[in-house]
C-alpha positions in Angstrom: 14.1 8.5 0.7 16.8 9.3 3.3 16.2 5.9 4.9 16.8 4.1 1.7 20.0 6.1 1.1 21.3 5.3 4.7 20.5 1.7 4.3 22.3 1.5 0.9 25.3 3.2 2.5 25.3 0.9 5.5 24.9 -2.1 3.2 28.0 -0.9 1.2 29.9 -0.5 4.5 29.6 -4.2 5.3 26.6 -4.1 7.5 24.9 -6.8 5.5 23.7 -8.8 8.5 21.9 -5.8 10.1 20.4 -4.8 6.8 19.3 -8.3 6.2 17.6 -8.4 9.6 15.8 -5.1 8.9 14.6 -6.2 5.4 13.4 -9.5 6.8 11.4 -7.7 9.5 10.1 -5.3 6.9 9.0 -8.1 4.6 7.3 -9.9 7.6 5.3 -6.8 8.5 4.2 -6.3 4.9 3.3 -10.0 4.4 1.3 -10.0 7.7 -0.5 -6.9 6.7 -1.5 -8.4 3.3 -2.7 -11.6 5.0 -4.7 -9.6 7.5 -6.4 -7.6 4.7 -7.1 -10.8 2.8 -8.8 -12.4 5.8 -11.0 -9.4 6.5 -11.9 -8.8 2.9 -13.4 -12.2 2.8 -15.4 -11.7 6.0 -16.7 -8.2 5.2 -17.0 -8.6 1.4 -14.5 -5.7 1.1 -12.6 -6.9 -1.9 -12.7 -3.4 -3.3 -9.8 -2.6 -1.0 -7.5 -5.1 -2.5 -5.7 -2.4 -4.4 -4.2 -1.3 -1.1 -1.8 -4.3 -1.1 0.1 -2.4 -3.8 0.9 -5.6 -5.6 -0.3 -4.1 -8.9 0.2 -0.6 -10.2 -2.5 1.9 -9.0 -5.4 2.1 -11.4 -8.6 4.2 -11.1 -10.8 1.3 -12.2 -9.6 -0.6 -9.0 -9.9 2.4 -6.7 -13.3 3.7 -7.8 -15.3 0.8 -6.3 -13.6 1.4 -3.0 -14.7 5.0 -3.1 -18.3 3.9 -3.9 -18.1 1.6 -0.9 -17.0 4.3 1.6 -19.6 6.8 0.2 -22.3 4.2 0.5 -21.3 3.6 4.1 -21.6 7.3 5.1 -18.1 8.6 4.4 -18.2 11.9 2.6 -15.6 11.6 -0.3 -14.8 13.9 -3.2 -14.3 11.7 -6.3 -12.5 14.5 -8.2 -10.0 15.0 -5.4 -9.3 11.3 -5.2 -8.8 11.1 -9.0 -6.5 14.1 -9.0 -4.4 12.6 -6.1 -4.1 9.3 -8.0 -2.8 11.1 -11.0 -0.3 13.0 -8.9 0.9 9.7 -7.3 1.2 8.0 -10.6 3.0 11.0 -12.1 0.5 11.5 -14.9 
């Protein structure tokens, strides 16, 4: 939150060019991350992780298949804790 406040302050103080560079870099990193995930999801049949792109609002129906995937691949996961965390994040 502090970073956003500082950026907004700098933006107001006529640092538009530097802020534009920062946001361009930030967008590039995010876009590259999404492209990377898309490529590997197709290779490994891991489409259940698509919710991690955060393009859509978080939804338990999208996250639950991901939890099934990791459990089926040997990762011990507590469904209730995951559900509770989602509710905290979503403010419900």
